[in-house]
TIMARPA-536394 format. One line per 3 residues: number of its first residue (from 1); their letters; for each residue x, y, z of C-alpha. Coordinates in pm, whole numbers. Example, Ala and Ser with C-alpha at 12.3 -4.5 7.8 and 13.67 -1.06 7.14 Angstrom:
2
1) as) 1230/-450/780  1367/-106/714
This chain:
128
1) mtr) 7037/-1178/-19430  7170/-1097/-19103  7204/-1384/-18838
4) rvr) 7139/-1351/-18481  7368/-1471/-18245  7213/-1572/-17923
7) dtg) 7465/-1522/-17569  7447/-1878/-17392  7748/-1768/-17174
10) are) 7734/-1779/-16798  7570/-1451/-16629  7757/-1218/-16384
13) krl) 7594/-1255/-16023  7421/-945/-15973  7551/-746/-15716
16) rdt) 7341/-607/-15414  7451/-304/-15174  7447/-446/-14814
19) gpr) 7593/-141/-14663  7429/20/-14360  7189/291/-14488
22) err) 7149/640/-14376  6944/683/-14045  6640/854/-14102
25) vdp) 6574/1205/-13938  6232/1222/-13817  6084/1589/-13893
28) adv) 5988/1643/-13549  6313/1647/-13444  6411/1871/-13701
31) ara) 6106/2083/-13596  6239/2088/-13240  6592/2157/-13316
34) lga) 6484/2477/-13512  6234/2585/-13260  5944/2542/-13504
37) epv) 5589/2560/-13395  5303/2370/-13576  5056/2665/-13751
40) grv) 4795/2454/-13902  4706/2101/-14021  4725/1965/-14351
43) dar) 4636/1619/-14463  4985/1478/-14544  4861/1226/-14728
46) aip) 4677/1444/-14961  4984/1652/-15081  5319/1472/-15203
49) smd) 5594/1639/-15008  5952/1684/-15198  6084/1500/-14885
52) glh) 5815/1193/-14925  5911/1244/-15328  6279/1247/-15257
55) rel) 6256/953/-14997  6060/743/-15241  6299/808/-15557
58) aer) 6610/698/-15317  6449/378/-15234  6272/265/-15542
61) lrs) 6556/371/-15766  6769/40/-15886  7094/46/-16115
64) tgg) 7167/-274/-16244  7470/-153/-16458  7288/88/-16684
67) rpa) 7046/389/-16611  6874/365/-16290  6522/221/-16265
70) leg) 6225/245/-16073  6180/-92/-15860  5848/-223/-15939
73) atr) 5778/-56/-16215  5674/-310/-16506  5478/-72/-16762
76) rqk) 5525/197/-16957  5268/410/-17062  5194/714/-17259
79) ipl) 5016/972/-17066  4913/1317/-17167  5064/1604/-17027
82) tda) 5053/1989/-17035  5377/2163/-17136  5353/2309/-16815
85) dwn) 5356/1998/-16611  5634/1852/-16830  5859/2161/-16788
88) ele) 5748/2135/-16414  5897/1746/-16381  6202/1825/-16591
91) rls) 6295/2086/-16319  6259/1847/-16045  6443/1604/-16240
94) erl) 6730/1852/-16200  6709/1862/-15820  6603/1517/-15735
97) dat) 6860/1326/-16015  6579/1110/-16160  6421/1105/-16502
100) pgq) 6100/1329/-16553  5909/1019/-16622  6028/877/-16291
103) ias) 5925/1180/-16073  5594/1153/-16260  5517/764/-16174
106) vll) 5631/835/-15801  5386/1120/-15779  5107/921/-15925
109) hqv) 5155/623/-15744  5165/838/-15416  4847/998/-15527
112) lan) 4666/699/-15608  4803/552/-15261  4608/782/-15090
115) ldv) 4326/843/-15290  3965/758/-15123  3737/631/-15387
118) eqa) 3440/612/-15190  3490/966/-15034  3541/1089/-15399
121) atl) 3229/897/-15513  2980/1044/-15236  3124/1386/-15312
124) lkk) 3053/1349/-15690  2693/1229/-15640  2625/1539/-15396
127) ka) 2726/1754/-15692  2487/1594/-15923
């Protein structure tokens, strides 16, 4: 029989980075600097952008001494994916320095945050 020993020693104080953050660059400033012109409108809320994905990962990934985890993520669920979707998440993970699961979590969060349930219900009723 193995005996479990519980650590009752003092815990180390958690470190927090309080240094200055990098200034955010406004996409309109970049467009002006490059001489870009708008060619059409896309509902930015409907399609998560790489910039938005990268920004949210940078803001939410926190390390407490081990592997960085998404701040605020409290559940771990199994979600069915196709091989192609998982391969794409793995490809993105190499570019964004996050795990495929963390990227999937942020993408799902972004889509759900901008989902208009009432509008979707109305559209589904029209098709029926």
